[in-house]
N, C-alpha and C positions, 0 to 999 in steps of 0.2 A: 912214567911216574906212577907210583901206586900209593894209595892211602887206605889205612885200615881203621875200622871202628869196631868196638866191642859192645855187647849187650848181655844181659843176664835174664833168666826167668825169675818170676816173682818168688819162687821157692828157694832161690839162692839165700844163704844165711844172712848176708848183709841186707838184702831187701826184706827178709822176714823181720829183721830188727827195725828197719824203716817203717814197715807196715804196722808193727806194734805201736811205735811212737805216734804215727799218723792217726791210728784208730783211737788211741787214748785222747788225743787232742780233739778228734771228731766227736767222741762221746761227751767230752766236756762242753764243746760248743753246742751240741744238741740239748744238753741239760740246761745250759745257760739261756738258750733261747726260750725255754719253757717258763723261765721266771722273768723274762724281759731283758734282752741283751741288745746293746748297740755298741758302736765303736768307742763310746765314752767309758763304758763299764765292762768291756770285753775282758776275758781271762788272758793271762800271760803265761805261756808255757815254753819250756825248753826241756825236751825229754830225750834222754840217752838210754840206749838199750845195748846190752851185751848178751850174746847167746853162745853157749859152748857146752858140749857133752851133756845135752839134755837139761841144762840149767839156764834160766833167763834172769838176768839182773837188770832191773829198770831203775833209773835214777834221774836226776835233773831237778829243775825248780818249777813250781807252779803257783800262780795266784788265781784263785777261783772262788766263787761263792757256792759251789755245788760239790756233791760227792759222786764219784763214779767208782765202780768196782774194778780196780786195776787188774786183779788176777783173772776175773771173768773175761775181760777184754782181751788179755793176752792169750788165754786158752782158745777163745773163739777165733781170734786172728789166725793162730797157728793151725787150727783144725780147718778153717776155711781155705787155707793154702794147700791142703791135702795131706798134712802131717798128722796122721791118726794111728801110726804104727811105728815102733822103733826100727822095724825092718826097712823103713823109708828114711831113717836117720834122725827122726824126731817124732815125739808123740805128744800132741797138745793136751791129752787127757791126763797124763801122769808126769809131765815135765816139772822140774823144780822151779820155783819162782821166788825171787827176793826183791822186795819193793823198798827202795831207798830214796824216793822222791821227797824233797823238802820244800818249804815255802820259798817264794821268790824273795830275793834280797830287797828290803825297802828302799835302798839307795838306787837300785835299778828301776823299781816300780815308779818312783816319782818322775823319772824322765820319760815315761811312756803314758802319763796321764795328763790331760790338759788342765785339770784342776789343781794338780800338785807341782808340775814341772816348772823349772826356772823360766822357760819361754812360753808358758801357758798354751801349749799345743801338744799334740801327740807326737813325741819325738821318736827317733830311731831307737829300737830296743837295745842296740849295741853299735859300736863302731864296726865298719865293714867295708871291704872292697868287693864289688860285684860286677860281673860281666854279662853281657848279652850278645847274641850273634844271630845272623841270618845270611843266607846266600841264595842265589837263584838256581841252584842245581836241581831242585825238586819242586813239585807243586806245593809242598809244605813249607818251602823256603828254608830248608834245612839241608845239611850235607848229605849226599847220597849214601855214603857208607853208614852213617848213623841211621838213616831211614831203613835201609835194608837189614842191618843187624837187628834193629828193634822189630821189624816185620817178621824176621825169622823166629825170634824168641816168642812172639805172640802166637805164631803158627804152631810151635811145639807145645805151648801151653794149651791151645785149643784143639789139638789134633784128635783128642778122644781116645788115644792109645795108652792104656794103663802101663804098658811096659816102660814108658818114659816117665820116670819118677819126677817129683816136683823140682828138684835141684838141677840146674843146667845153665850153661853159658855158651856164647858163640862169638865169632868175629866174621866180618866180611871185608875183603880187600878189593878195592875198586881200582881199575886201571884208567889213567887219564891221558888225554892227548897232550902234546907239547904246549898247546894254548889253554890248557886247564879244563877241557871238557871231559866229563865222565864217559867212558866207552863201554865198559863191561865189568862183570864181577870176575876177578882173576882167581881168588881163593875163597872158599867158604869153609869155615871151621865150626863144627858142631860138637859140643861136649855135653852129654846128658847122662845122669845116673839111670841105671837100668834095674827095674824090678823083675828079677828072673822068675818070680812066682807067676808072672803073667806070660811067660814064654811057654807055649803049650807043649812043644816037643823037646824042650830043654836045649835047643840048638841056638847058638849065637849067630849063625850065618844069615838069618833072615832079618836081623835087627838093623844093620847098617843100611841095607837097601831101603828100608822104611824111612829111616832118618834122612837119607839122601833125597827121597821122593818128596818129603815134607819141605825140605829146603828148596828143591827145584820148583815146586809148585808155587811157592810164595815169592820166589826171585826170578820167575820165568822170563821176565822182560830183559833180564841182565845177564843170565848165565848162557854159556854156549858150550860147544864140544871141547873147548880147551880149559874150561873152568875146573880147577882142582877142588875136590871135596875131601875134607878130612873129618873123620868121626872118631871120637874118643881116642886121641892119638897115643895114649899110654897103653892102649890095648884092653883096658878093663876099667869100669867104674860101676860097682855094685851099689844099689840104693842103700844097703845097710851101712855103707861107708860114705854116705853123703850128708849134706847139711851139717848140723851141729855134731854129728858123730865123727866127722872128718875135719871140720874146720870151724873156727869161731865166726860169729857175725857181729858187726858193730854198726851202729847208725852212722850215716854220712860217709861211709867208705866207698860208695859207688857213685860219687859225684860226677866223675868223668863219664861214666856210663849213662847216667840220668840226664846230664846236660847235653854235650855235643859230641860225645863218643871219642874224644881225643883228636878231633879234626884240627889240623894246623891253622892257627890264627884264632880259633875259638877257645879262649882261655876260660878258666873258672875261678870263682872266688874261693876263699878259704873256709867258708862256713857251710854246714849242712843246711838243707832246705826243708824237707818234709817233716822234721821233728820239732819245728818251732811255730809258735803262733805268729800271725802275720805282721805284728808291729816290729818284729825283728826283721831287719832288711835283708839278712841272708835269705829269707824266704820271699817276702813280697817284692823286694827290689830286683832279685834275680829273675822273677817273672816279669817285672816291669821293664827291665833292660832287654829281655827277649822281645817283648811287645813293641818297644821303640824301634829296635833294629829290624824287626820283621816289617813294620810299617814303612820304614825308610826304603827297604828293598822292594816292597810291593808297590810303592809309589814311583819307582823308577829312578830314585835319586842316587842309587848305587846298586851294583850287582852283588856286592859283598859288604857287610857292615859289622864291625865289632864295637861295642860300647863298654866303657868302664864308668861305674858310679862309685863314689866314695861318700860315706856317712860318718857323722860323729854321734855318739850316744846322747840322747836327749834333744837333738836338733832334727827338725823335720825334713828340711830340704837337703839335697846332696851338697856336699862342700866342694865337689869337683865333678865335671863331666868331660870325659875324653871319648873321641870318636876316631875310628880308623876305617876307611873305606877301601884300603889297599889299592889306591890309584883308580878305583872304578867310580868315584863320586862325580856328580855333575856340578857340584859346588864344593868349596873347600871343607875340610873336616872341622875347622874352627867355626865356620858359618853354620854348619849342621849342629854343632854343640849349642850355639846360641838359640837356634830354632827349637831344639829339644827342650831347653830350659823354659822357653816361652810357651810352648804348646802342650807339654806333658806335665801333669801333676805327679811328681815322683815322691811325694811325701807318704809316710805310712798310711795316713788317713785316706789320701787320694787313691792309693793302690788298693787298699782294703775294700773301699767302696766300689771302685771301678771293676775289680775282679771277683767280687762276692766271696771274699776270703774268710768270712765268718760262717760259711756254709760247711757243715761237717762232711757232706757228701763230696765236696771238692777235695778235702784232705784224704778221704778214703781212696780216691783214684790216683793221688800223686805218686806213690812209690813205684807204680808200674812205668809211668813215663810222665815227664813234665810238660811235654809239648804236643805229642801226637794224639790229641783228643780234642773235643769241642770246648776247650777252656776259653774263658773270656780274654785271656792274654794272647790267644792265638788269632784273634780277630784283626782284620785290616781296616778298621773303621776310621783311621786317621789319614788315609791315603789322600783324599781330596783336600783336606786341610794342609797337608804337607806340600802338595803341588801348588796350592795358592800361596803358601808362604814363600816358596822359591821364586814364584813369578812376581812377587811384590817388589 
């Protein structure tokens, strides 16, 4: 049995769009903090970004008390990702920008404010179905193909070799035993735009060995002599034909990549995450569901756990909780659902406060990865409480 997960570099056009949206929200949060912000008067944002052929269109809806320079944020984001020359596919200094952001609908706003809403609490910013997942394949309690694919993309981003332009993506295929244990990396796929200005002798022959070495170094515990390495399978990917010069970017289009890499059993919800303020449960509850599932696996209550949460706009608590431990749970899925409802505050207010989601710096990190960092939702601080709950 083989399972594949994919990941992308932060220079991929979809992640560029996610980064722009996240940085706009981060700037708004920073400015709001300066005039006194809390969960009661927080801003409400839903930012959508399209990028294509050197033009960025930003839209969506925002309710805030502050002004931020949208164009300045967009340009700074793109430049920080390495796009300072159109020979790399995009130039943050001269790209076109169209701002179509509008105020948030007052009908939505009343449902997310405790002083205005029907239920006098901070309700979900929209209806939504959200999933969380964890398994015991890795120290991070994430699927091994997901961890390896992300590790490889971070290695290419941080390799310090200018020949590898910002845009890139990859996949790792892991071979499993009949009883579901990961054995080895069977296939490693690396696709990266190449800046040939950085190739000193003009020869292409030395590029693939460098790419292969980067992959081997970061995956060394899992690759072997039989591992198949594929680099730029079309035979060519010039940086001048990368990012927005070759493909459009859209916020939210890399949900599978950012969440669980397409691992079987790890579903995803329908809403983007990094482009929304946290009263919108597409954002906060997706992180909350991961937190719950990780703590269940970390506590030994299951080897694998998927959770579905459903919300109604304007209502704080989930209207349903579904648990699937794939036959690995020490108690029934229904009993676990009851424990989750009792022990975890999955309301927008609870999640915002628990995970420090009004921190602009948290948003700035999100587009790269939602889990593989020192985030609050990656903590396993509910393990002892869950163990006690089961023993009661």
